[in-house]
N, C-alpha and C positions, 0 to 999 in steps of 0.2 A: 504494500499499500504506499509506503514512504517513497519508494522509487516512482511509483505512479505520479504522486503529487510533485515530486522533485522534477520529473521530466516535463510535466504539464506546465509548470510555472516558467521553466526555461523556454518552452515552446511559446507560452503566451507572451513573454517579454520580447521574443524575437518578433512575433507578429505585431505587437503593439509599436515596436520600434520602426518596422517597415511601414505601418499605416501612417505614421507621423510625417513621412515624405510626401504623401498624397496631396495635401494643400499646396506645397511648394511646386509641385509639377503643374497644377491648375494655374498657379500664378504666372508660370513661365510660358504658358501656352500662346499668349499673344505675341510674345517676342519670338517664339520658334516660328509661328505662322508668318511673321513679318519677315524673317530671315529666309523662309521658303520662298515667299513671293518675290523677293529681292534676288533670289538664285544664288544665295550665300552658301548654303549647305542644305542637305536633306534632313528632315526631322529624325530619321533613324540615326544618323550620326551623333546628333545631339543626344539622343536617348542612350546610345551606346556610351558616349563619353560620360554622361552623368553616372551611368551604371558602373563603369570602370573606376571612376573616382570615388564612388560610394562603397565599393567593396571593402577596402582597407579600413575605413571608418567603422563600418558595420561589424567587421571581423574583430577589431579592437574592442569595441563596446561589448560584443558578446562574450569575448574571452574574459574581460574584466568581470561582467556580470556572473559568468560561470565559476570563476575563481572565488568570488565572494559567496555564491550560493553553495558551492561544494564545501567549504570550510565552515560556513555558518550552520549548515545542517548536521555537522559532525561526522562526516564520512571518513573513511579510514585515511590516517595521516602518515603511515609509514612509507618510507621510500622503497623498501624491499618489494612491496606488493605492486608498486608502479600503476595503481588503479587511477591515480589522478591524470596521468598522462593518456591513458585509455579513454577516461571520461572526456577530456577535452577534444581528443580526436573523434570520438563518436558523436559528439553534439554539434560539431561544425562541419 
C-alpha cells in the first residue's frame, strides 16, 4: 500500500508540473502565428525547441522531488542495497 501511495504522489507531481506549462503555451500562440505568417519559422520548430529546452528543467525538478520524497518516506538508506539508484532510474 505504501508503494502505491508513494508512486501515485510522484506521478501526480509530474502531471501537475506538466500542466503548469499549458497557460504559457496559450500565451505564446499569437507570437507563433505571427512568425508563421511572416515565414520566419514553422510552428513545429518552435514547439520542438520549447520541448528540448524544457526537458532538462523538468528532469532536475523531478529528481529533486524524488530525492526529497524518497528520504521523507523513510525508504532504505543503505548504500549496499543500491535501491535509491534503482528508484531514480525507474521513475524517470
